[in-house]
N, C-alpha and C positions, 0 to 999 in steps of 0.2 A: 295271294295272302295280303300285300301290298296294297289293289284295290278289296278285298273285302275289310281290309281298316278304316279306308277312307267311307266306304259304303254303312258300316254301322257307325262311324263317326257318325255321318249326315246323319243315318234315320237315327239316334239318339240325343239330337239336336232339338230335333220336331218334337212337339209337346202339342195335344188338341186342345182348344181355347176353351174346352169343359171338362180335360181333366182334375179331379180334388187334387187341392193343395193340401199335400200333408202338414204337420209340425208336429214337430216331438218338443217342446221348447227351444233355448238357447243350445247350441252344438259348437263345442270349442273347435276350431280350426285342428286340423291334423299336424301332429311336428312337422316342422321343412327339416329335411336330409341336409346338413349342409356336409361332405366330404373333404377327407382330408385323403394325402397321399397312400395312406396305406389301407384308404377302403374304398379307393376305385376301385371298379369291378374289370379285372383283367389288366390294371395297371402294370408294366412293365419294369417299373423301377428308371425309369428313362423317361427326360423330357426334350423333346424338340423345342430351339428356341423358334422365337419368333422368323429371325433372320433368317437362320438354316429354313424353316418351312419356304420362305420367299424364296431361296436360293433353288429350287423345285419347279419353279417356273419359268419356261421356254418361250412362249408362247401360244395362246389358246388353252383353256382349262386344260387343265392337269390334274386327273384322279390322283389323290394322297392311297396312296396302300400301304400294309403295316401295322404294323401298332405302335403309331406315331401319335405321340401327346403334345401338346403344348398349356402353358400356361397363361396367365396373365391378370393384373388388375384391370375392373372396369373404370375405364375414362370417357363411356359416353350417358349421358342423361340426356333422355325424349319427354320429357316434363314439357319444355317451352313447345314441343312438336316442331322445333326446325329438325330434329331427327325423325326420319320414321323405318320401323322395323328392320333395324338393323345396329349390333354392340359394339363397340369400340371396346379391347382391349389390349393392354399392353406390358412388358413386360421390360428387363434391362437390355434387349436389343432392339426392342422396335414395340410398332401397331401393328394391329390389324383390321378390317372393317369382318365380324362375322353376320352374317344374314341370316338373323334369325327371325323369318317373318312374322312376325306379332307387334303389336301396338302396344303401348303403353307398359313399356319394357323395366320405366326406371321403377316400377312396386315389384317385381322379382331378382333383378340386377343392382345391388345398391353401388355409385360411387367405392372403389377402392376395394368392393370385395374380389376375390380369387375366383377367377374360373379356370376350369379345367377342360380342354378339348379334345375329343377322341377325333381325330381327323380320317383314321381310317375310312375308306368311302366315301369321303368329301371330295368336293372340287376344290380346288386353287387357282383363281383366275382375278380379270381385272376387267374394270369397266374405265375407258378411256387413261387407260395405265396403273387405275387405283389399285395395288394386293385387295381382294375379296374370297373369304372362306365363306361357301355355301354347297350346293345341291349341284348335279349337272343342270345344266341350260338346258328345260322343256323344248319339247318343240316347238313353240308360238316364240321362241325367241331369236333374236335378228343376229349378227354377228356381234353389233356391240354390248350383247351380253353373253359372257363365259361362265357365268353361275345361276343360279334360280334359288331363293328362299326355301330355306328350312325351316319348314312352316306349319307342320302336323308337329304335332308335341308327342304323340308316339316318337318321332323321326329324334325330334330336341333334346328327349328324357334318354336316347340310345349315345348320343355325340355331347351335348351341355351338360356339365355338371359344376354345382357352385357350389365354393368352398369358403371357406373363413369369412369375417368382414372385418375390411384390412383400414388405414386411415388412405383417404384418397388422397393420391398423385398431385402433389407439387411440379404446377407445370416449367417444361426446362425452356431457360431463355434461351433462343437462338437467333444471331444473325445474319446478315447477309450472306455473308460466305458460304455457312453451312445449308442457305436455304440455296444456293448454287450447288453446293456441291452434290444436295441432293437432286436437284434438276439435272445433275449430268449424267447419275447413276440411272435416273427416270425409277422404275419400278422395282429398283432393289435401295432407291435410297432409302438410309435410316429415320427419315423424319415424320413418312409417309404414315398417318393414323395414329400418329403422338400429338399427345396432347400439350402443346408450348404454347411460348407467349414472345409474343415479336416486339419492337420495342421502338418509338419513334416514326410510325408509320405514318404518310403524307395523301390525300384523299387526290386522287387522280382526276375528278371531273369529268368519268363517263362510266358506264353502265356497261351490260349484256343482259340481254335475256330473248330467248328464244320464246314466241308466240304461236300458239297452233289458231287460228280465224277458229276451225270448228273439230276440239277435240275428238266429238267420237267419231271422223273420218281418218284413214293413212295420212301420218303426219312424219316420218323415217326421212332420212335423208334422201328417196327418190320421188318423193311426193311435195318437191319444190312450191306446186303447186296452192298447199297447206302449210305453207312455213313464211312468218315473218319475222327478224332479227332488228333487234335494236341493241345498234354497236355503233362501235367504231368503224368506218372503212379501213384493210388495212394497206390499203395502197396511198399514199400520201396523197397523189394527184385526184384524188374521189372525197377527197374529205371537204369538206364547204367551211371558208373560213370563217369566224366567227361562231358557228354553228354549236349548241350545245348536245354534247354529245351524254350528256347523265338523261337526256328525251323530258328533261321535268321530272323526272323521277329523285325525289327526295327522303322516301321510305324505302326500309329496309328490304321491302319486298311488298306485295300487293294483296289483301282477300280479294275478293270478288266483286265486291261491293267498288273500291278502290278502282281494279282494273278497269273497272267500266266509267268511271271517273275521271279517269285518264287517258282511255278512247275517244269518251267525247269533248275532251278539253282543247283537242286539238292539235298538241304537241307532238303525236305520232303522227303525221297527215301527210308527213311524205317518205316515211319509213316505207320501203319497198315488200310488195309478195314476193319470195324465190327463195333459192338457196344456192350458194358457190357462184360458179357462172351461169347459173339459170335467173332471170331479173323478168318480172314482168311489169311492174309498174304501182305506184302509190296507191294504198290502201282504201284511196277515196275511191278506186276506180273496181269495176266488177268483174267477175268470173268470167262472164261472156264477152267482156272486150278483152279479153287476152290469152283466153285457153281455146282451141277446136271445139266443137261443138260435141266431140265423141267425149272426149276427154271433160267436158265440161258437165252436162249433163251427169255422169259417171261419179263425179268428185263432190257434187254440189246441189245437183238435181232442181226445185226450183227454186234454192238460194242463189242460185246460178244470175239471176236479177239483183240481187240488193247488193248493195257497194260490199266490199271488205270489212271496211270499218262497224257495217251495218253487220255482218255474219261474225263479226269480236264482239260483238255486245250480247248477242244474240243466245250465242253460245258461250259467252265466258263463264269463266272458271279462274279460282283463283292461283295465283301466278308467282313464280321464285324471282328474282334479282341478284345478279351480283353486279355487288362495287369493286370498281378497281381502286386498289393501295399500292401508293410507292413505299421502299427500303431502299433508297439510293437506284440505284439503273434495274433495280427488281422490281417486278409487278405480281402481287399477289391480289388477287378475287377474294370477296365475303361474301358468300353465297347464301340466300334465308328462301326459305319455305316461305311460298303463300298462305302456307298452313301454320306458320308458327305463331303462334300469340302473341308477338311482338313485330308479326308483318312490317303493318301499317301506319309502326313508330316512324318517327323523323328522326333521321340522323341530326348529332347535333349541329347547332349552325353554323360554331365556329370550326368542326369537319369541313363543312361544305364551302365555307370561304376562304379555308386554306390558310385560317390565324393561330391553328393548331394541330398538335403531330397526335398520333393515339398509340395508346399501346394495346393491342387484341391477344387475347386468349381464345383457345379453341382446341378443335382437332383440325391437325395440316395436312392434309390430302394434296396430289395430284390428278390434272387433271387436263387432259391432252397436249400436257409437255408444260402444262402454269401452273405455280402453286395456285393453291385455294383454301384458305378458312372455311370451317365450319361451326360459328358457335352453338357452343352446347348449352348454354345461358341466355340471361336477356342481356340486352347489351348494356345495360347501366353495369352490370356486374362484368359482362366479358372486357368492352371498349373502355378503355382507360382514357380518357382525354385530358392532354398535358397542357 
């Protein structure tokens, strides 16, 4: 039945160029159904809190069964492009990432609007420790993805119900002690997925970005030959005194054009190809210099004669950047997508030179044991320079 539904949707999406377009004058859109607790189909009268739902996770994707409902208000807005195919909702106990696989969600789900989620048949999982609610991971997923997107409209309609419009939530102001407590709790930390403001952050003078020289080829952790990290070495002995570990990046992220400019600037020439303990050499070298012939041909083909730097330009895409900020002794990343409208916007000079602290508002998440911000609005709104 599922396959038939997909096939029908695919067929209906096709339209021949010569098909006539029929017009009947202006048509009023059908009124939007906004549900209440009394009109939710099959609702048992009891909501599970988001905190209680998270407690069901024991590692690996967990299918939620039974008449389980959660509700929360929308706290995310993908209008700026810094969020993609995901919606954050929040109740009085915490927040969660609902993986609705559609773009421009802001047009359907408004800030502050109540959302009801029927969880039976959905999968509770994590991405590098961050709680997510979606469908069971598909056959193409690797172990890093425990859930997949709820992207078929018929399935969305079975699980996601829009409720009344409400006042957008005021972000909670949290300090270092609360962030440390959430980090210690891991997956069940109460801050993850919540809209918060953290005050008094100082720029950490370092960034993190993972680059794939040819993003069309395999680039998971098992493919170190197609990975380049811009980061600070974990071991103190590997750090170069006086080296700029912002790698010359002074923008929140980088569009494709800016990514190429950064590559050509020469600031990344010492960045090494590799992952983990497997390191080959700087991006100024060629795959044929670093890899056995069989792997070279399989991985890069005729591009093996190019330098990695040239390959990166040839297959350039927009790229995210995580900037590090510190609050006392705690590090917090601010991660920005290369497809965000503000990706190429420069950080305020007072942030970069350390002359000012900042107050940052956004969705707080956990990523591989570290705290990470996702801005849901432009930096001019989300980042207050003091």
